[in-house]
CHARMM internal coordinates of N, CA and C (Angstrom, degrees):
IC EDIT
DIST 1 N 1 CA 1.4517
DIST 1 CA 1 C 1.5328
ANGL 1 N 1 CA 1 C 110.49
DIST 1 C 2 N 1.3193
ANGL 1 CA 1 C 2 N 116.28
DIHE 1 N 1 CA 1 C 2 N -43.16
DIST 2 N 2 CA 1.4598
ANGL 1 C 2 N 2 CA 120.55
DIHE 1 CA 1 C 2 N 2 CA -179.43
DIST 2 CA 2 C 1.5353
ANGL 2 N 2 CA 2 C 110.74
DIHE 1 C 2 N 2 CA 2 C -66.10
DIST 2 C 3 N 1.3355
ANGL 2 CA 2 C 3 N 116.47
DIHE 2 N 2 CA 2 C 3 N -36.55
DIST 3 N 3 CA 1.4667
ANGL 2 C 3 N 3 CA 119.94
DIHE 2 CA 2 C 3 N 3 CA 178.31
DIST 3 CA 3 C 1.5268
ANGL 3 N 3 CA 3 C 111.27
DIHE 2 C 3 N 3 CA 3 C -65.37
DIST 3 C 4 N 1.3275
ANGL 3 CA 3 C 4 N 117.77
DIHE 3 N 3 CA 3 C 4 N -36.81
DIST 4 N 4 CA 1.4646
ANGL 3 C 4 N 4 CA 120.95
DIHE 3 CA 3 C 4 N 4 CA 177.81
DIST 4 CA 4 C 1.5222
ANGL 4 N 4 CA 4 C 110.79
DIHE 3 C 4 N 4 CA 4 C -65.59
DIST 4 C 5 N 1.3174
ANGL 4 CA 4 C 5 N 117.88
DIHE 4 N 4 CA 4 C 5 N -39.56
DIST 5 N 5 CA 1.4642
ANGL 4 C 5 N 5 CA 121.32
DIHE 4 CA 4 C 5 N 5 CA 178.72
DIST 5 CA 5 C 1.5310
ANGL 5 N 5 CA 5 C 110.43
DIHE 4 C 5 N 5 CA 5 C -65.72
DIST 5 C 6 N 1.3275
ANGL 5 CA 5 C 6 N 116.91
DIHE 5 N 5 CA 5 C 6 N -41.92
DIST 6 N 6 CA 1.4667
ANGL 5 C 6 N 6 CA 120.52
DIHE 5 CA 5 C 6 N 6 CA 178.45
DIST 6 CA 6 C 1.5232
ANGL 6 N 6 CA 6 C 110.78
DIHE 5 C 6 N 6 CA 6 C -63.63
DIST 6 C 7 N 1.3356
ANGL 6 CA 6 C 7 N 117.27
DIHE 6 N 6 CA 6 C 7 N -40.67
DIST 7 N 7 CA 1.4624
ANGL 6 C 7 N 7 CA 119.92
DIHE 6 CA 6 C 7 N 7 CA -179.24
DIST 7 CA 7 C 1.5257
ANGL 7 N 7 CA 7 C 111.10
DIHE 6 C 7 N 7 CA 7 C -67.83
DIST 7 C 8 N 1.3298
ANGL 7 CA 7 C 8 N 118.22
DIHE 7 N 7 CA 7 C 8 N -34.55
DIST 8 N 8 CA 1.4653
ANGL 7 C 8 N 8 CA 120.50
DIHE 7 CA 7 C 8 N 8 CA 177.15
DIST 8 CA 8 C 1.5225
ANGL 8 N 8 CA 8 C 111.60
DIHE 7 C 8 N 8 CA 8 C -67.23
DIST 8 C 9 N 1.3193
ANGL 8 CA 8 C 9 N 116.16
DIHE 8 N 8 CA 8 C 9 N -38.18
DIST 9 N 9 CA 1.4636
ANGL 8 C 9 N 9 CA 120.38
DIHE 8 CA 8 C 9 N 9 CA -179.69
DIST 9 CA 9 C 1.5281
ANGL 9 N 9 CA 9 C 110.49
DIHE 8 C 9 N 9 CA 9 C -70.46
DIST 9 C 10 N 1.3170
ANGL 9 CA 9 C 10 N 116.91
DIHE 9 N 9 CA 9 C 10 N -39.42
DIST 10 N 10 CA 1.4650
ANGL 9 C 10 N 10 CA 121.25
DIHE 9 CA 9 C 10 N 10 CA -175.67
DIST 10 CA 10 C 1.5312
ANGL 10 N 10 CA 10 C 113.11
DIHE 9 C 10 N 10 CA 10 C -84.27
DIST 10 C 11 N 1.3266
ANGL 10 CA 10 C 11 N 118.29
DIHE 10 N 10 CA 10 C 11 N -11.41
DIST 11 N 11 CA 1.4606
ANGL 10 C 11 N 11 CA 122.03
DIHE 10 CA 10 C 11 N 11 CA -177.41
DIST 11 CA 11 C 1.5272
ANGL 11 N 11 CA 11 C 110.30
DIHE 10 C 11 N 11 CA 11 C -65.28
DIST 11 C 12 N 1.3379
ANGL 11 CA 11 C 12 N 115.84
DIHE 11 N 11 CA 11 C 12 N 134.50
DIST 12 N 12 CA 1.4647
ANGL 11 C 12 N 12 CA 120.63
DIHE 11 CA 11 C 12 N 12 CA -176.40
DIST 12 CA 12 C 1.5234
ANGL 12 N 12 CA 12 C 112.86
DIHE 11 C 12 N 12 CA 12 C -124.38
DIST 12 C 13 N 1.3165
ANGL 12 CA 12 C 13 N 119.07
DIHE 12 N 12 CA 12 C 13 N 16.95
DIST 13 N 13 CA 1.4615
ANGL 12 C 13 N 13 CA 120.88
DIHE 12 CA 12 C 13 N 13 CA -175.57
DIST 13 CA 13 C 1.5276
ANGL 13 N 13 CA 13 C 112.78
DIHE 12 C 13 N 13 CA 13 C -63.05
DIST 13 C 14 N 1.3014
ANGL 13 CA 13 C 14 N 118.43
DIHE 13 N 13 CA 13 C 14 N -45.22
DIST 14 N 14 CA 1.4592
ANGL 13 C 14 N 14 CA 121.08
DIHE 13 CA 13 C 14 N 14 CA -176.76
DIST 14 CA 14 C 1.5186
ANGL 14 N 14 CA 14 C 114.12
DIHE 13 C 14 N 14 CA 14 C -88.10
DIST 14 C 15 N 1.3063
ANGL 14 CA 14 C 15 N 116.80
DIHE 14 N 14 CA 14 C 15 N -1.57
DIST 15 N 15 CA 1.4624
ANGL 14 C 15 N 15 CA 120.63
DIHE 14 CA 14 C 15 N 15 CA -175.72
DIST 15 CA 15 C 1.5203
ANGL 15 N 15 CA 15 C 111.78
DIHE 14 C 15 N 15 CA 15 C -65.77
DIST 15 C 16 N 1.3111
ANGL 15 CA 15 C 16 N 118.81
DIHE 15 N 15 CA 15 C 16 N -43.57
DIST 16 N 16 CA 1.4622
ANGL 15 C 16 N 16 CA 121.72
DIHE 15 CA 15 C 16 N 16 CA -178.14
DIST 16 CA 16 C 1.5229
ANGL 16 N 16 CA 16 C 110.79
DIHE 15 C 16 N 16 CA 16 C -63.60
DIST 16 C 17 N 1.3343
ANGL 16 CA 16 C 17 N 117.17
DIHE 16 N 16 CA 16 C 17 N -42.42
DIST 17 N 17 CA 1.4580
ANGL 16 C 17 N 17 CA 120.41
DIHE 16 CA 16 C 17 N 17 CA -179.84
DIST 17 CA 17 C 1.5242
ANGL 17 N 17 CA 17 C 110.76
DIHE 16 C 17 N 17 CA 17 C -64.94
DIST 17 C 18 N 1.3100
ANGL 17 CA 17 C 18 N 116.61
DIHE 17 N 17 CA 17 C 18 N -38.02
DIST 18 N 18 CA 1.4605
ANGL 17 C 18 N 18 CA 120.30
DIHE 17 CA 17 C 18 N 18 CA 177.55
DIST 18 CA 18 C 1.5187
ANGL 18 N 18 CA 18 C 110.75
DIHE 17 C 18 N 18 CA 18 C -64.84
DIST 18 C 19 N 1.3182
ANGL 18 CA 18 C 19 N 116.76
DIHE 18 N 18 CA 18 C 19 N -41.32
DIST 19 N 19 CA 1.4679
ANGL 18 C 19 N 19 CA 119.95
DIHE 18 CA 18 C 19 N 19 CA 178.49
DIST 19 CA 19 C 1.5270
ANGL 19 N 19 CA 19 C 111.29
DIHE 18 C 19 N 19 CA 19 C -64.28
DIST 19 C 20 N 1.3205
ANGL 19 CA 19 C 20 N 116.89
DIHE 19 N 19 CA 19 C 20 N -41.77
DIST 20 N 20 CA 1.4668
ANGL 19 C 20 N 20 CA 119.81
DIHE 19 CA 19 C 20 N 20 CA 176.89
DIST 20 CA 20 C 1.5287
ANGL 20 N 20 CA 20 C 110.94
DIHE 19 C 20 N 20 CA 20 C -62.85
DIST 20 C 21 N 1.3012
ANGL 20 CA 20 C 21 N 117.06
DIHE 20 N 20 CA 20 C 21 N -38.42
DIST 21 N 21 CA 1.4602
ANGL 20 C 21 N 21 CA 120.58
DIHE 20 CA 20 C 21 N 21 CA 177.37
DIST 21 CA 21 C 1.5141
ANGL 21 N 21 CA 21 C 111.97
DIHE 20 C 21 N 21 CA 21 C -64.10
DIST 21 C 22 N 1.3234
ANGL 21 CA 21 C 22 N 116.81
DIHE 21 N 21 CA 21 C 22 N -41.19
DIST 22 N 22 CA 1.4672
ANGL 21 C 22 N 22 CA 120.18
DIHE 21 CA 21 C 22 N 22 CA 177.83
DIST 22 CA 22 C 1.5253
ANGL 22 N 22 CA 22 C 111.58
DIHE 21 C 22 N 22 CA 22 C -65.71
DIST 22 C 23 N 1.3212
ANGL 22 CA 22 C 23 N 116.39
DIHE 22 N 22 CA 22 C 23 N -41.38
DIST 23 N 23 CA 1.4673
ANGL 22 C 23 N 23 CA 120.07
DIHE 22 CA 22 C 23 N 23 CA 178.49
DIST 23 CA 23 C 1.5207
ANGL 23 N 23 CA 23 C 110.01
DIHE 22 C 23 N 23 CA 23 C -63.71
DIST 23 C 24 N 1.3291
ANGL 23 CA 23 C 24 N 116.71
DIHE 23 N 23 CA 23 C 24 N -43.83
DIST 24 N 24 CA 1.4623
ANGL 23 C 24 N 24 CA 120.77
DIHE 23 CA 23 C 24 N 24 CA 178.50
DIST 24 CA 24 C 1.5225
ANGL 24 N 24 CA 24 C 111.19
DIHE 23 C 24 N 24 CA 24 C -61.29
DIST 24 C 25 N 1.3292
ANGL 24 CA 24 C 25 N 116.78
DIHE 24 N 24 CA 24 C 25 N -40.36
DIST 25 N 25 CA 1.4590
ANGL 24 C 25 N 25 CA 120.51
DIHE 24 CA 24 C 25 N 25 CA 177.04
DIST 25 CA 25 C 1.5147
ANGL 25 N 25 CA 25 C 112.21
DIHE 24 C 25 N 25 CA 25 C -63.36
DIST 25 C 26 N 1.3247
ANGL 25 CA 25 C 26 N 117.22
DIHE 25 N 25 CA 25 C 26 N -42.23
DIST 26 N 26 CA 1.4681
ANGL 25 C 26 N 26 CA 120.76
DIHE 25 CA 25 C 26 N 26 CA 178.38
DIST 26 CA 26 C 1.5222
ANGL 26 N 26 CA 26 C 111.58
DIHE 25 C 26 N 26 CA 26 C -65.45
DIST 26 C 27 N 1.3244
ANGL 26 CA 26 C 27 N 116.94
DIHE 26 N 26 CA 26 C 27 N -39.45
DIST 27 N 27 CA 1.4677
ANGL 26 C 27 N 27 CA 120.02
DIHE 26 CA 26 C 27 N 27 CA 177.68
DIST 27 CA 27 C 1.5255
ANGL 27 N 27 CA 27 C 110.28
DIHE 26 C 27 N 27 CA 27 C -64.55
DIST 27 C 28 N 1.3171
ANGL 27 CA 27 C 28 N 117.34
DIHE 27 N 27 CA 27 C 28 N -40.93
DIST 28 N 28 CA 1.4681
ANGL 27 C 28 N 28 CA 120.91
DIHE 27 CA 27 C 28 N 28 CA 179.00
DIST 28 CA 28 C 1.5184
ANGL 28 N 28 CA 28 C 111.03
DIHE 27 C 28 N 28 CA 28 C -63.17
DIST 28 C 29 N 1.3224
ANGL 28 CA 28 C 29 N 117.08
DIHE 28 N 28 CA 28 C 29 N -42.41
DIST 29 N 29 CA 1.4664
ANGL 28 C 29 N 29 CA 120.69
DIHE 28 CA 28 C 29 N 29 CA 177.99
DIST 29 CA 29 C 1.5246
ANGL 29 N 29 CA 29 C 110.26
DIHE 28 C 29 N 29 CA 29 C -63.82
DIST 29 C 30 N 1.3311
ANGL 29 CA 29 C 30 N 117.39
DIHE 29 N 29 CA 29 C 30 N -40.86
DIST 30 N 30 CA 1.4675
ANGL 29 C 30 N 30 CA 120.65
DIHE 29 CA 29 C 30 N 30 CA 179.23
DIST 30 CA 30 C 1.5213
ANGL 30 N 30 CA 30 C 111.27
DIHE 29 C 30 N 30 CA 30 C -64.36
DIST 30 C 31 N 1.3322
ANGL 30 CA 30 C 31 N 117.57
DIHE 30 N 30 CA 30 C 31 N -41.33
DIST 31 N 31 CA 1.4675
ANGL 30 C 31 N 31 CA 120.88
DIHE 30 CA 30 C 31 N 31 CA 179.59
DIST 31 CA 31 C 1.5256
ANGL 31 N 31 CA 31 C 110.46
DIHE 30 C 31 N 31 CA 31 C -64.05
DIST 31 C 32 N 1.3150
ANGL 31 CA 31 C 32 N 116.88
DIHE 31 N 31 CA 31 C 32 N -43.62
DIST 32 N 32 CA 1.4678
ANGL 31 C 32 N 32 CA 120.31
DIHE 31 CA 31 C 32 N 32 CA 179.16
DIST 32 CA 32 C 1.5205
ANGL 32 N 32 CA 32 C 109.98
DIHE 31 C 32 N 32 CA 32 C -63.54
DIST 32 C 33 N 1.3200
ANGL 32 CA 32 C 33 N 117.55
DIHE 32 N 32 CA 32 C 33 N -41.69
DIST 33 N 33 CA 1.4609
ANGL 32 C 33 N 33 CA 120.69
DIHE 32 CA 32 C 33 N 33 CA 179.44
DIST 33 CA 33 C 1.5263
ANGL 33 N 33 CA 33 C 111.35
DIHE 32 C 33 N 33 CA 33 C -63.31
DIST 33 C 34 N 1.3183
ANGL 33 CA 33 C 34 N 116.68
DIHE 33 N 33 CA 33 C 34 N -41.56
DIST 34 N 34 CA 1.4703
ANGL 33 C 34 N 34 CA 120.24
DIHE 33 CA 33 C 34 N 34 CA 178.86
DIST 34 CA 34 C 1.5218
ANGL 34 N 34 CA 34 C 110.37
DIHE 33 C 34 N 34 CA 34 C -65.80
DIST 34 C 35 N 1.3304
ANGL 34 CA 34 C 35 N 117.34
DIHE 34 N 34 CA 34 C 35 N -41.93
DIST 35 N 35 CA 1.4667
ANGL 34 C 35 N 35 CA 119.83
DIHE 34 CA 34 C 35 N 35 CA 178.63
DIST 35 CA 35 C 1.5253
ANGL 35 N 35 CA 35 C 111.53
DIHE 34 C 35 N 35 CA 35 C -63.44
DIST 35 C 36 N 1.3205
ANGL 35 CA 35 C 36 N 117.37
DIHE 35 N 35 CA 35 C 36 N -37.38
DIST 36 N 36 CA 1.4621
ANGL 35 C 36 N 36 CA 120.70
DIHE 35 CA 35 C 36 N 36 CA 177.98
DIST 36 CA 36 C 1.5225
ANGL 36 N 36 CA 36 C 110.13
DIHE 35 C 36 N 36 CA 36 C -66.78
DIST 36 C 37 N 1.3213
ANGL 36 CA 36 C 37 N 116.73
DIHE 36 N 36 CA 36 C 37 N -41.94
DIST 37 N 37 CA 1.4656
ANGL 36 C 37 N 37 CA 119.82
DIHE 36 CA 36 C 37 N 37 CA -179.12
DIST 37 CA 37 C 1.5262
ANGL 37 N 37 CA 37 C 112.35
DIHE 36 C 37 N 37 CA 37 C -68.59
DIST 37 C 38 N 1.3202
ANGL 37 CA 37 C 38 N 117.16
DIHE 37 N 37 CA 37 C 38 N -33.66
DIST 38 N 38 CA 1.4682
ANGL 37 C 38 N 38 CA 121.10
DIHE 37 CA 37 C 38 N 38 CA -176.95
DIST 38 CA 38 C 1.5223
ANGL 38 N 38 CA 38 C 112.68
DIHE 37 C 38 N 38 CA 38 C -100.85
DIST 38 C 39 N 1.3122
ANGL 38 CA 38 C 39 N 117.05
DIHE 38 N 38 CA 38 C 39 N 18.01
DIST 39 N 39 CA 1.4642
ANGL 38 C 39 N 39 CA 122.37
DIHE 38 CA 38 C 39 N 39 CA -175.51
DIST 39 CA 39 C 1.5251
ANGL 39 N 39 CA 39 C 112.71
DIHE 38 C 39 N 39 CA 39 C -54.26
DIST 39 C 40 N 1.3119
ANGL 39 CA 39 C 40 N 117.64
DIHE 39 N 39 CA 39 C 40 N -50.54
DIST 40 N 40 CA 1.4705
ANGL 39 C 40 N 40 CA 120.84
DIHE 39 CA 39 C 40 N 40 CA -176.39
DIST 40 CA 40 C 1.5299
ANGL 40 N 40 CA 40 C 111.52
DIHE 39 C 40 N 40 CA 40 C -64.34
DIST 40 C 41 N 1.3278
ANGL 40 CA 40 C 41 N 117.15
DIHE 40 N 40 CA 40 C 41 N -40.54
DIST 41 N 41 CA 1.4571
ANGL 40 C 41 N 41 CA 120.18
DIHE 40 CA 40 C 41 N 41 CA 179.22
DIST 41 CA 41 C 1.5230
ANGL 41 N 41 CA 41 C 111.41
DIHE 40 C 41 N 41 CA 41 C -65.93
DIST 41 C 42 N 1.3222
ANGL 41 CA 41 C 42 N 116.64
DIHE 41 N 41 CA 41 C 42 N -39.62
DIST 42 N 42 CA 1.4742
ANGL 41 C 42 N 42 CA 120.46
DIHE 41 CA 41 C 42 N 42 CA 179.01
DIST 42 CA 42 C 1.5187
ANGL 42 N 42 CA 42 C 110.44
DIHE 41 C 42 N 42 CA 42 C -65.70
DIST 42 C 43 N 1.3193
ANGL 42 CA 42 C 43 N 116.84
DIHE 42 N 42 CA 42 C 43 N -41.75
DIST 43 N 43 CA 1.4707
ANGL 42 C 43 N 43 CA 120.45
DIHE 42 CA 42 C 43 N 43 CA 178.90
DIST 43 CA 43 C 1.5187
ANGL 43 N 43 CA 43 C 110.51
DIHE 42 C 43 N 43 CA 43 C -62.49
DIST 43 C 44 N 1.3255
ANGL 43 CA 43 C 44 N 117.56
DIHE 43 N 43 CA 43 C 44 N -43.10
DIST 44 N 44 CA 1.4661
ANGL 43 C 44 N 44 CA 119.65
DIHE 43 CA 43 C 44 N 44 CA -178.86
DIST 44 CA 44 C 1.5232
ANGL 44 N 44 CA 44 C 111.59
DIHE 43 C 44 N 44 CA 44 C -67.34
DIST 44 C 45 N 1.3245
ANGL 44 CA 44 C 45 N 117.35
DIHE 44 N 44 CA 44 C 45 N -35.23
DIST 45 N 45 CA 1.4711
ANGL 44 C 45 N 45 CA 119.79
DIHE 44 CA 44 C 45 N 45 CA 176.79
DIST 45 CA 45 C 1.5210
ANGL 45 N 45 CA 45 C 110.18
DIHE 44 C 45 N 45 CA 45 C -63.63
DIST 45 C 46 N 1.3310
ANGL 45 CA 45 C 46 N 117.43
DIHE 45 N 45 CA 45 C 46 N -47.05
DIST 46 N 46 CA 1.4655
ANGL 45 C 46 N 46 CA 119.93
DIHE 45 CA 45 C 46 N 46 CA -179.61
DIST 46 CA 46 C 1.5249
ANGL 46 N 46 CA 46 C 111.38
DIHE 45 C 46 N 46 CA 46 C -66.44
DIST 46 C 47 N 1.3207
ANGL 46 CA 46 C 47 N 118.27
DIHE 46 N 46 CA 46 C 47 N -36.68
DIST 47 N 47 CA 1.4580
ANGL 46 C 47 N 47 CA 120.21
DIHE 46 CA 46 C 47 N 47 CA 176.84
DIST 47 CA 47 C 1.5217
ANGL 47 N 47 CA 47 C 110.95
DIHE 46 C 47 N 47 CA 47 C -64.48
DIST 47 C 48 N 1.3233
ANGL 47 CA 47 C 48 N 117.34
DIHE 47 N 47 CA 47 C 48 N -38.16
DIST 48 N 48 CA 1.4621
ANGL 47 C 48 N 48 CA 120.74
DIHE 47 CA 47 C 48 N 48 CA 176.31
DIST 48 CA 48 C 1.5122
ANGL 48 N 48 CA 48 C 112.05
DIHE 47 C 48 N 48 CA 48 C -63.77
DIST 48 C 49 N 1.3245
ANGL 48 CA 48 C 49 N 116.52
DIHE 48 N 48 CA 48 C 49 N -41.28
DIST 49 N 49 CA 1.4585
ANGL 48 C 49 N 49 CA 120.58
DIHE 48 CA 48 C 49 N 49 CA 178.69
DIST 49 CA 49 C 1.5246
ANGL 49 N 49 CA 49 C 110.34
DIHE 48 C 49 N 49 CA 49 C -65.05
DIST 49 C 50 N 1.3290
ANGL 49 CA 49 C 50 N 116.96
DIHE 49 N 49 CA 49 C 50 N -44.20
DIST 50 N 50 CA 1.4622
ANGL 49 C 50 N 50 CA 120.90
DIHE 49 CA 49 C 50 N 50 CA -179.70
DIST 50 CA 50 C 1.5210
ANGL 50 N 50 CA 50 C 110.49
DIHE 49 C 50 N 50 CA 50 C -63.07
DIST 50 C 51 N 1.3194
ANGL 50 CA 50 C 51 N 117.42
DIHE 50 N 50 CA 50 C 51 N -44.18
DIST 51 N 51 CA 1.4660
ANGL 50 C 51 N 51 CA 119.24
DIHE 50 CA 50 C 51 N 51 CA -178.96
DIST 51 CA 51 C 1.5199
ANGL 51 N 51 CA 51 C 111.27
DIHE 50 C 51 N 51 CA 51 C -67.57
DIST 51 C 52 N 1.3284
ANGL 51 CA 51 C 52 N 118.39
DIHE 51 N 51 CA 51 C 52 N -35.22
DIST 52 N 52 CA 1.4647
ANGL 51 C 52 N 52 CA 118.89
DIHE 51 CA 51 C 52 N 52 CA 178.04
DIST 52 CA 52 C 1.5221
ANGL 52 N 52 CA 52 C 111.16
DIHE 51 C 52 N 52 CA 52 C -71.12
DIST 52 C 53 N 1.3187
ANGL 52 CA 52 C 53 N 117.61
DIHE 52 N 52 CA 52 C 53 N -34.76
DIST 53 N 53 CA 1.4686
ANGL 52 C 53 N 53 CA 119.89
DIHE 52 CA 52 C 53 N 53 CA 176.91
DIST 53 CA 53 C 1.5211
ANGL 53 N 53 CA 53 C 109.90
DIHE 52 C 53 N 53 CA 53 C -68.55
DIST 53 C 54 N 1.3149
ANGL 53 CA 53 C 54 N 117.38
DIHE 53 N 53 CA 53 C 54 N -42.53
DIST 54 N 54 CA 1.4619
ANGL 53 C 54 N 54 CA 120.18
DIHE 53 CA 53 C 54 N 54 CA 178.02
DIST 54 CA 54 C 1.5158
ANGL 54 N 54 CA 54 C 110.67
DIHE 53 C 54 N 54 CA 54 C -64.91
DIST 54 C 55 N 1.3233
ANGL 54 CA 54 C 55 N 117.81
DIHE 54 N 54 CA 54 C 55 N -37.34
DIST 55 N 55 CA 1.4561
ANGL 54 C 55 N 55 CA 121.16
DIHE 54 CA 54 C 55 N 55 CA 177.87
DIST 55 CA 55 C 1.5154
ANGL 55 N 55 CA 55 C 111.87
DIHE 54 C 55 N 55 CA 55 C -66.37
DIST 55 C 56 N 1.3268
ANGL 55 CA 55 C 56 N 116.67
DIHE 55 N 55 CA 55 C 56 N -38.31
DIST 56 N 56 CA 1.4631
ANGL 55 C 56 N 56 CA 118.97
DIHE 55 CA 55 C 56 N 56 CA 179.54
DIST 56 CA 56 C 1.5263
ANGL 56 N 56 CA 56 C 111.18
DIHE 55 C 56 N 56 CA 56 C -72.02
DIST 56 C 57 N 1.3316
ANGL 56 CA 56 C 57 N 117.68
DIHE 56 N 56 CA 56 C 57 N -29.91
DIST 57 N 57 CA 1.4590
ANGL 56 C 57 N 57 CA 120.20
DIHE 56 CA 56 C 57 N 57 CA 176.35
DIST 57 CA 57 C 1.5228
ANGL 57 N 57 CA 57 C 110.26
DIHE 56 C 57 N 57 CA 57 C -68.55
DIST 57 C 58 N 1.3402
ANGL 57 CA 57 C 58 N 117.25
DIHE 57 N 57 CA 57 C 58 N -38.58
DIST 58 N 58 CA 1.4569
ANGL 57 C 58 N 58 CA 120.86
DIHE 57 CA 57 C 58 N 58 CA -179.40
DIST 58 CA 58 C 1.5183
ANGL 58 N 58 CA 58 C 111.39
DIHE 57 C 58 N 58 CA 58 C -68.63
DIST 58 C 59 N 1.3335
ANGL 58 CA 58 C 59 N 117.04
DIHE 58 N 58 CA 58 C 59 N -36.62
DIST 59 N 59 CA 1.4615
ANGL 58 C 59 N 59 CA 119.49
DIHE 58 CA 58 C 59 N 59 CA -175.98
DIST 59 CA 59 C 1.5189
ANGL 59 N 59 CA 59 C 112.54
DIHE 58 C 59 N 59 CA 59 C -88.00
DIST 59 C 60 N 1.3133
ANGL 59 CA 59 C 60 N 118.27
DIHE 59 N 59 CA 59 C 60 N -10.74
DIST 60 N 60 CA 1.4675
ANGL 59 C 60 N 60 CA 121.00
DIHE 59 CA 59 C 60 N 60 CA -179.32
DIST 60 CA 60 C 1.5210
ANGL 60 N 60 CA 60 C 110.09
DIHE 59 C 60 N 60 CA 60 C -76.43
DIST 60 C 61 N 1.3036
ANGL 60 CA 60 C 61 N 115.22
DIHE 60 N 60 CA 60 C 61 N 149.04
DIST 61 N 61 CA 1.4566
ANGL 60 C 61 N 61 CA 120.57
DIHE 60 CA 60 C 61 N 61 CA 179.06
DIST 61 CA 61 C 1.5220
ANGL 61 N 61 CA 61 C 108.62
DIHE 60 C 61 N 61 CA 61 C -100.08
DIST 61 C 62 N 1.3225
ANGL 61 CA 61 C 62 N 116.05
DIHE 61 N 61 CA 61 C 62 N 114.81
DIST 62 N 62 CA 1.4567
ANGL 61 C 62 N 62 CA 121.07
DIHE 61 CA 61 C 62 N 62 CA -179.60
DIST 62 CA 62 C 1.5257
ANGL 62 N 62 CA 62 C 111.36
DIHE 61 C 62 N 62 CA 62 C -107.64
DIST 62 C 63 N 1.2811
ANGL 62 CA 62 C 63 N 119.11
DIHE 62 N 62 CA 62 C 63 N 6.49
DIST 63 N 63 CA 1.4555
ANGL 62 C 63 N 63 CA 122.19
DIHE 62 CA 62 C 63 N 63 CA 178.83
DIST 63 CA 63 C 1.5180
ANGL 63 N 63 CA 63 C 111.27
DIHE 62 C 63 N 63 CA 63 C 63.58
DIST 63 C 64 N 1.3099
ANGL 63 CA 63 C 64 N 117.43
DIHE 63 N 63 CA 63 C 64 N -124.10
DIST 64 N 64 CA 1.4513
ANGL 63 C 64 N 64 CA 122.33
DIHE 63 CA 63 C 64 N 64 CA -176.55
DIST 64 CA 64 C 1.5184
ANGL 64 N 64 CA 64 C 112.41
DIHE 63 C 64 N 64 CA 64 C -82.38
DIST 64 C 65 N 1.3074
ANGL 64 CA 64 C 65 N 118.90
DIHE 64 N 64 CA 64 C 65 N -6.76
DIST 65 N 65 CA 1.4580
ANGL 64 C 65 N 65 CA 120.15
DIHE 64 CA 64 C 65 N 65 CA -178.35
DIST 65 CA 65 C 1.5233
ANGL 65 N 65 CA 65 C 112.31
DIHE 64 C 65 N 65 CA 65 C -65.62
DIST 65 C 66 N 1.3275
ANGL 65 CA 65 C 66 N 118.43
DIHE 65 N 65 CA 65 C 66 N -30.92
DIST 66 N 66 CA 1.4519
ANGL 65 C 66 N 66 CA 120.45
DIHE 65 CA 65 C 66 N 66 CA 178.97
DIST 66 CA 66 C 1.5200
ANGL 66 N 66 CA 66 C 111.61
DIHE 65 C 66 N 66 CA 66 C -68.84
DIST 66 C 67 N 1.3072
ANGL 66 CA 66 C 67 N 116.86
DIHE 66 N 66 CA 66 C 67 N -30.08
DIST 67 N 67 CA 1.4518
ANGL 66 C 67 N 67 CA 120.93
DIHE 66 CA 66 C 67 N 67 CA -176.57
DIST 67 CA 67 C 1.5280
ANGL 67 N 67 CA 67 C 112.08
DIHE 66 C 67 N 67 CA 67 C -79.34
DIST 67 C 68 N 1.3184
ANGL 67 CA 67 C 68 N 118.05
DIHE 67 N 67 CA 67 C 68 N -19.46
DIST 68 N 68 CA 1.4579
ANGL 67 C 68 N 68 CA 120.21
DIHE 67 CA 67 C 68 N 68 CA -175.10
DIST 68 CA 68 C 1.4739
ANGL 68 N 68 CA 68 C 112.72
DIHE 67 C 68 N 68 CA 68 C -83.24
END
COOR INIT
IC SEED 1 N 1 CA 1 C
IC BUILD
């Protein structure tokens, strides 16, 4: 019985997977924190892209496609 308890304490099979899970969790928290901090800059970048795409659609010549 005592040998089984010692082997359970010393067993390291699941340790690596647990460490990878913790690292993945920390990376996810860091990414969310960065996205929250850079929220306004990200929104302005996407708004700039949308306005430039809309501007290029307005200035493009599609011939009869606009009329259909």
